[in-house]
ChimeraX commands (.cxc) that place a marker at each C-alpha (Angstrom):
marker #1 position -1.22,17.65,9.85 radius 0.5
marker #1 position 0.17,21.10,9.92 radius 0.5
marker #1 position 1.75,22.82,7.04 radius 0.5
marker #1 position 5.44,22.82,7.41 radius 0.5
marker #1 position 8.31,25.22,6.46 radius 0.5
marker #1 position 10.28,22.20,4.84 radius 0.5
marker #1 position 9.00,19.12,2.65 radius 0.5
marker #1 position 11.12,16.42,1.26 radius 0.5
marker #1 position 10.50,13.60,-1.02 radius 0.5
marker #1 position 9.58,10.37,0.95 radius 0.5
marker #1 position 12.23,7.51,0.51 radius 0.5
marker #1 position 9.67,5.13,-0.69 radius 0.5
marker #1 position 7.03,6.99,-2.73 radius 0.5
marker #1 position 8.65,10.29,-3.59 radius 0.5
marker #1 position 5.73,12.25,-2.48 radius 0.5
marker #1 position 6.67,15.57,-0.77 radius 0.5
marker #1 position 6.04,15.10,2.82 radius 0.5
marker #1 position 6.91,16.78,5.99 radius 0.5
marker #1 position 10.61,16.86,7.01 radius 0.5
marker #1 position 10.97,15.98,10.68 radius 0.5
marker #1 position 12.61,13.33,12.87 radius 0.5
marker #1 position 9.80,10.95,13.90 radius 0.5
marker #1 position 8.97,7.30,13.96 radius 0.5
marker #1 position 8.73,5.06,11.24 radius 0.5
marker #1 position 7.96,1.35,10.65 radius 0.5
marker #1 position 10.77,-1.10,11.19 radius 0.5
marker #1 position 10.70,-2.69,7.64 radius 0.5
marker #1 position 8.41,-0.24,5.52 radius 0.5
marker #1 position 10.58,2.09,3.70 radius 0.5
marker #1 position 8.93,5.42,4.33 radius 0.5
marker #1 position 10.06,8.77,5.71 radius 0.5
marker #1 position 8.56,9.97,8.98 radius 0.5
marker #1 position 6.37,12.45,7.33 radius 0.5
marker #1 position 4.94,9.82,4.96 radius 0.5
marker #1 position 4.38,7.21,7.89 radius 0.5
marker #1 position 2.49,10.09,9.82 radius 0.5
marker #1 position 0.19,10.66,6.94 radius 0.5
marker #1 position -0.58,6.96,6.51 radius 0.5
marker #1 position -1.27,6.90,10.39 radius 0.5
marker #1 position -3.70,9.74,9.94 radius 0.5
marker #1 position -5.45,8.26,7.10 radius 0.5
marker #1 position -5.86,4.86,8.89 radius 0.5
marker #1 position -7.53,6.77,11.84 radius 0.5
marker #1 position -9.77,8.58,9.51 radius 0.5
marker #1 position -10.65,5.49,7.56 radius 0.5
marker #1 position -11.51,3.47,10.65 radius 0.5
marker #1 position -13.10,6.01,12.88 radius 0.5
marker #1 position -15.14,8.60,10.65 radius 0.5
marker #1 position -18.30,6.99,9.51 radius 0.5
marker #1 position -18.21,8.98,6.13 radius 0.5
marker #1 position -15.11,7.06,5.00 radius 0.5
marker #1 position -16.76,3.45,5.59 radius 0.5
marker #1 position -17.23,3.23,2.02 radius 0.5
marker #1 position -13.79,3.64,1.24 radius 0.5
marker #1 position -12.21,0.59,-0.75 radius 0.5
marker #1 position -9.92,-1.43,1.76 radius 0.5
marker #1 position -7.00,-0.88,-0.31 radius 0.5
marker #1 position -4.99,1.78,1.53 radius 0.5
marker #1 position -2.87,-0.64,3.69 radius 0.5
marker #1 position -1.99,-2.97,0.63 radius 0.5
marker #1 position -1.20,0.01,-1.66 radius 0.5
marker #1 position 0.98,1.84,1.01 radius 0.5
marker #1 position 2.88,-1.26,1.77 radius 0.5
marker #1 position 3.91,-2.29,-1.78 radius 0.5
marker #1 position 4.68,1.42,-2.46 radius 0.5
marker #1 position 7.08,1.47,0.25 radius 0.5
marker #1 position 8.84,-1.83,0.11 radius 0.5
marker #1 position 11.72,-1.17,2.16 radius 0.5
marker #1 position 14.83,-3.41,1.62 radius 0.5
marker #1 position 15.09,-7.13,1.54 radius 0.5
marker #1 position 14.14,-8.88,4.82 radius 0.5
marker #1 position 12.10,-11.73,5.85 radius 0.5
marker #1 position 9.47,-9.35,6.88 radius 0.5
marker #1 position 9.50,-7.03,3.88 radius 0.5
marker #1 position 9.57,-9.87,1.38 radius 0.5
marker #1 position 6.31,-11.36,2.98 radius 0.5
marker #1 position 4.75,-7.87,3.36 radius 0.5
marker #1 position 5.21,-6.93,-0.25 radius 0.5
marker #1 position 4.14,-10.41,-1.42 radius 0.5
marker #1 position 1.02,-10.66,0.70 radius 0.5
marker #1 position -0.11,-7.06,-0.10 radius 0.5
marker #1 position 0.54,-7.56,-3.66 radius 0.5
marker #1 position -1.54,-10.88,-3.67 radius 0.5
marker #1 position -4.47,-8.75,-1.99 radius 0.5
marker #1 position -4.11,-5.93,-4.75 radius 0.5
marker #1 position -4.25,-8.68,-7.42 radius 0.5
marker #1 position -7.10,-10.34,-5.94 radius 0.5
marker #1 position -9.20,-7.02,-5.42 radius 0.5
marker #1 position -7.99,-5.26,-8.60 radius 0.5
marker #1 position -8.03,-7.98,-11.15 radius 0.5
marker #1 position -10.22,-10.67,-9.85 radius 0.5
marker #1 position -12.74,-8.43,-8.13 radius 0.5
marker #1 position -12.61,-10.48,-4.94 radius 0.5
marker #1 position -14.35,-9.20,-1.83 radius 0.5
marker #1 position -12.51,-8.47,1.27 radius 0.5
marker #1 position -13.45,-11.75,2.96 radius 0.5
marker #1 position -11.80,-13.79,0.32 radius 0.5
marker #1 position -8.89,-11.41,-0.08 radius 0.5
marker #1 position -8.28,-11.45,3.75 radius 0.5
marker #1 position -8.52,-15.34,3.65 radius 0.5
marker #1 position -5.94,-15.52,1.05 radius 0.5
marker #1 position -3.77,-13.17,2.69 radius 0.5
marker #1 position -3.73,-15.30,5.99 radius 0.5
marker #1 position -3.01,-18.27,3.98 radius 0.5
marker #1 position -0.06,-16.65,2.34 radius 0.5
marker #1 position 1.11,-15.41,5.60 radius 0.5
marker #1 position 1.24,-19.03,6.81 radius 0.5
marker #1 position 3.51,-19.76,3.92 radius 0.5
marker #1 position 5.58,-16.73,4.01 radius 0.5
marker #1 position 8.96,-18.67,3.59 radius 0.5
marker #1 position 7.72,-19.38,0.13 radius 0.5
marker #1 position 8.18,-15.94,-1.28 radius 0.5
marker #1 position 11.23,-14.32,-2.69 radius 0.5
marker #1 position 12.39,-10.50,-2.86 radius 0.5
marker #1 position 11.13,-8.74,-5.72 radius 0.5
marker #1 position 13.25,-5.90,-6.88 radius 0.5
marker #1 position 11.07,-2.85,-6.59 radius 0.5
marker #1 position 10.26,-1.11,-9.93 radius 0.5
marker #1 position 12.00,2.19,-10.79 radius 0.5
marker #1 position 8.82,3.95,-10.28 radius 0.5
marker #1 position 6.15,2.87,-7.73 radius 0.5
marker #1 position 3.45,4.52,-9.35 radius 0.5
marker #1 position 2.33,8.05,-10.39 radius 0.5
marker #1 position -0.33,8.49,-7.64 radius 0.5
marker #1 position 0.95,8.80,-4.04 radius 0.5
marker #1 position -0.69,8.87,-0.49 radius 0.5
marker #1 position -0.70,12.63,-0.56 radius 0.5
marker #1 position -3.00,12.62,-3.70 radius 0.5
marker #1 position -5.34,10.62,-1.55 radius 0.5
marker #1 position -4.57,12.69,1.84 radius 0.5
marker #1 position -5.23,16.02,0.26 radius 0.5
marker #1 position -8.58,15.00,-1.42 radius 0.5
marker #1 position -11.48,17.15,-0.71 radius 0.5
marker #1 position -14.85,15.31,-0.18 radius 0.5
marker #1 position -15.24,11.76,0.57 radius 0.5
marker #1 position -16.21,10.99,-2.94 radius 0.5
marker #1 position -12.95,12.38,-4.34 radius 0.5
marker #1 position -10.98,10.50,-1.37 radius 0.5
marker #1 position -12.54,7.26,-2.54 radius 0.5
marker #1 position -11.89,8.04,-6.32 radius 0.5
marker #1 position -8.01,8.84,-5.22 radius 0.5
marker #1 position -7.83,5.50,-3.41 radius 0.5
marker #1 position -9.02,3.69,-6.49 radius 0.5
marker #1 position -6.35,5.65,-8.73 radius 0.5
marker #1 position -3.61,5.02,-6.26 radius 0.5
marker #1 position -4.19,1.37,-5.83 radius 0.5
marker #1 position -4.31,0.95,-9.76 radius 0.5
marker #1 position -1.28,2.96,-10.37 radius 0.5
marker #1 position 0.80,1.13,-7.73 radius 0.5
marker #1 position -0.39,-2.13,-8.87 radius 0.5
marker #1 position 0.33,-1.26,-12.58 radius 0.5
marker #1 position 3.71,-0.27,-11.39 radius 0.5
marker #1 position 4.55,-3.54,-10.41 radius 0.5
marker #1 position 3.63,-4.99,-13.82 radius 0.5
marker #1 position 6.94,-6.90,-14.36 radius 0.5
marker #1 position 5.77,-9.37,-11.40 radius 0.5
marker #1 position 2.05,-9.60,-12.34 radius 0.5
marker #1 position 2.56,-13.34,-13.34 radius 0.5
marker #1 position 4.40,-14.20,-10.40 radius 0.5
marker #1 position 1.70,-12.51,-8.08 radius 0.5
marker #1 position -0.95,-14.44,-10.08 radius 0.5
marker #1 position 0.77,-17.66,-9.29 radius 0.5
marker #1 position 0.89,-16.93,-5.63 radius 0.5
marker #1 position -2.54,-15.79,-5.64 radius 0.5
marker #1 position -3.61,-19.17,-7.26 radius 0.5
marker #1 position -1.76,-21.15,-4.74 radius 0.5
marker #1 position -3.21,-19.17,-1.68 radius 0.5
marker #1 position -6.67,-17.98,-2.70 radius 0.5
marker #1 position -8.95,-20.95,-2.48 radius 0.5
marker link #1:1,2 radius 0.2
marker link #1:2,3 radius 0.2
marker link #1:3,4 radius 0.2
marker link #1:4,5 radius 0.2
marker link #1:5,6 radius 0.2
marker link #1:6,7 radius 0.2
marker link #1:7,8 radius 0.2
marker link #1:8,9 radius 0.2
marker link #1:9,10 radius 0.2
marker link #1:10,11 radius 0.2
marker link #1:11,12 radius 0.2
marker link #1:12,13 radius 0.2
marker link #1:13,14 radius 0.2
marker link #1:14,15 radius 0.2
marker link #1:15,16 radius 0.2
marker link #1:16,17 radius 0.2
marker link #1:17,18 radius 0.2
marker link #1:18,19 radius 0.2
marker link #1:19,20 radius 0.2
marker link #1:20,21 radius 0.2
marker link #1:21,22 radius 0.2
marker link #1:22,23 radius 0.2
marker link #1:23,24 radius 0.2
marker link #1:24,25 radius 0.2
marker link #1:25,26 radius 0.2
marker link #1:26,27 radius 0.2
marker link #1:27,28 radius 0.2
marker link #1:28,29 radius 0.2
marker link #1:29,30 radius 0.2
marker link #1:30,31 radius 0.2
marker link #1:31,32 radius 0.2
marker link #1:32,33 radius 0.2
marker link #1:33,34 radius 0.2
marker link #1:34,35 radius 0.2
marker link #1:35,36 radius 0.2
marker link #1:36,37 radius 0.2
marker link #1:37,38 radius 0.2
marker link #1:38,39 radius 0.2
marker link #1:39,40 radius 0.2
marker link #1:40,41 radius 0.2
marker link #1:41,42 radius 0.2
marker link #1:42,43 radius 0.2
marker link #1:43,44 radius 0.2
marker link #1:44,45 radius 0.2
marker link #1:45,46 radius 0.2
marker link #1:46,47 radius 0.2
marker link #1:47,48 radius 0.2
marker link #1:48,49 radius 0.2
marker link #1:49,50 radius 0.2
marker link #1:50,51 radius 0.2
marker link #1:51,52 radius 0.2
marker link #1:52,53 radius 0.2
marker link #1:53,54 radius 0.2
marker link #1:54,55 radius 0.2
marker link #1:55,56 radius 0.2
marker link #1:56,57 radius 0.2
marker link #1:57,58 radius 0.2
marker link #1:58,59 radius 0.2
marker link #1:59,60 radius 0.2
marker link #1:60,61 radius 0.2
marker link #1:61,62 radius 0.2
marker link #1:62,63 radius 0.2
marker link #1:63,64 radius 0.2
marker link #1:64,65 radius 0.2
marker link #1:65,66 radius 0.2
marker link #1:66,67 radius 0.2
marker link #1:67,68 radius 0.2
marker link #1:68,69 radius 0.2
marker link #1:69,70 radius 0.2
marker link #1:70,71 radius 0.2
marker link #1:71,72 radius 0.2
marker link #1:72,73 radius 0.2
marker link #1:73,74 radius 0.2
marker link #1:74,75 radius 0.2
marker link #1:75,76 radius 0.2
marker link #1:76,77 radius 0.2
marker link #1:77,78 radius 0.2
marker link #1:78,79 radius 0.2
marker link #1:79,80 radius 0.2
marker link #1:80,81 radius 0.2
marker link #1:81,82 radius 0.2
marker link #1:82,83 radius 0.2
marker link #1:83,84 radius 0.2
marker link #1:84,85 radius 0.2
marker link #1:85,86 radius 0.2
marker link #1:86,87 radius 0.2
marker link #1:87,88 radius 0.2
marker link #1:88,89 radius 0.2
marker link #1:89,90 radius 0.2
marker link #1:90,91 radius 0.2
marker link #1:91,92 radius 0.2
marker link #1:92,93 radius 0.2
marker link #1:93,94 radius 0.2
marker link #1:94,95 radius 0.2
marker link #1:95,96 radius 0.2
marker link #1:96,97 radius 0.2
marker link #1:97,98 radius 0.2
marker link #1:98,99 radius 0.2
marker link #1:99,100 radius 0.2
marker link #1:100,101 radius 0.2
marker link #1:101,102 radius 0.2
marker link #1:102,103 radius 0.2
marker link #1:103,104 radius 0.2
marker link #1:104,105 radius 0.2
marker link #1:105,106 radius 0.2
marker link #1:106,107 radius 0.2
marker link #1:107,108 radius 0.2
marker link #1:108,109 radius 0.2
marker link #1:109,110 radius 0.2
marker link #1:110,111 radius 0.2
marker link #1:111,112 radius 0.2
marker link #1:112,113 radius 0.2
marker link #1:113,114 radius 0.2
marker link #1:114,115 radius 0.2
marker link #1:115,116 radius 0.2
marker link #1:116,117 radius 0.2
marker link #1:117,118 radius 0.2
marker link #1:118,119 radius 0.2
marker link #1:119,120 radius 0.2
marker link #1:120,121 radius 0.2
marker link #1:121,122 radius 0.2
marker link #1:122,123 radius 0.2
marker link #1:123,124 radius 0.2
marker link #1:124,125 radius 0.2
marker link #1:125,126 radius 0.2
marker link #1:126,127 radius 0.2
marker link #1:127,128 radius 0.2
marker link #1:128,129 radius 0.2
marker link #1:129,130 radius 0.2
marker link #1:130,131 radius 0.2
marker link #1:131,132 radius 0.2
marker link #1:132,133 radius 0.2
marker link #1:133,134 radius 0.2
marker link #1:134,135 radius 0.2
marker link #1:135,136 radius 0.2
marker link #1:136,137 radius 0.2
marker link #1:137,138 radius 0.2
marker link #1:138,139 radius 0.2
marker link #1:139,140 radius 0.2
marker link #1:140,141 radius 0.2
marker link #1:141,142 radius 0.2
marker link #1:142,143 radius 0.2
marker link #1:143,144 radius 0.2
marker link #1:144,145 radius 0.2
marker link #1:145,146 radius 0.2
marker link #1:146,147 radius 0.2
marker link #1:147,148 radius 0.2
marker link #1:148,149 radius 0.2
marker link #1:149,150 radius 0.2
marker link #1:150,151 radius 0.2
marker link #1:151,152 radius 0.2
marker link #1:152,153 radius 0.2
marker link #1:153,154 radius 0.2
marker link #1:154,155 radius 0.2
marker link #1:155,156 radius 0.2
marker link #1:156,157 radius 0.2
marker link #1:157,158 radius 0.2
marker link #1:158,159 radius 0.2
marker link #1:159,160 radius 0.2
marker link #1:160,161 radius 0.2
marker link #1:161,162 radius 0.2
marker link #1:162,163 radius 0.2
marker link #1:163,164 radius 0.2
marker link #1:164,165 radius 0.2
marker link #1:165,166 radius 0.2
marker link #1:166,167 radius 0.2
marker link #1:167,168 radius 0.2
marker link #1:168,169 radius 0.2
view
């Protein structure tokens, strides 16, 4: 991503990102500059062999740090991705089990309710990860980011634990 003359806080996470008109996601609450960074990171993590050891938390962390506004899709997205973070960070579940739980939760998406996002969605943002140097630093920043965002949703941890218990078998 090129250096820009103007940066603005992302409407979701507050990170300073490029200010430009561009695509975003229809229910994810992110500015175009932040959405573009997320896209670049996903390409890096899925195509560069050096990044194969990155924990699979980037999507989950990004989605719950950019919850958007209440809609069927955003309610489901936040719930499913919070379940994934809970299972990975608190329960130590592997990717296979986490994905199975996410699929089961997705099949019961009408059972979730909107969780009013916390005032702060975490002190670490995608830009902390994106600007990391070596792969090891990138991995550490992903870990810090995931924990920061999960901790930000502490008010709802018990709700998410109940949802997880229902769908992670």
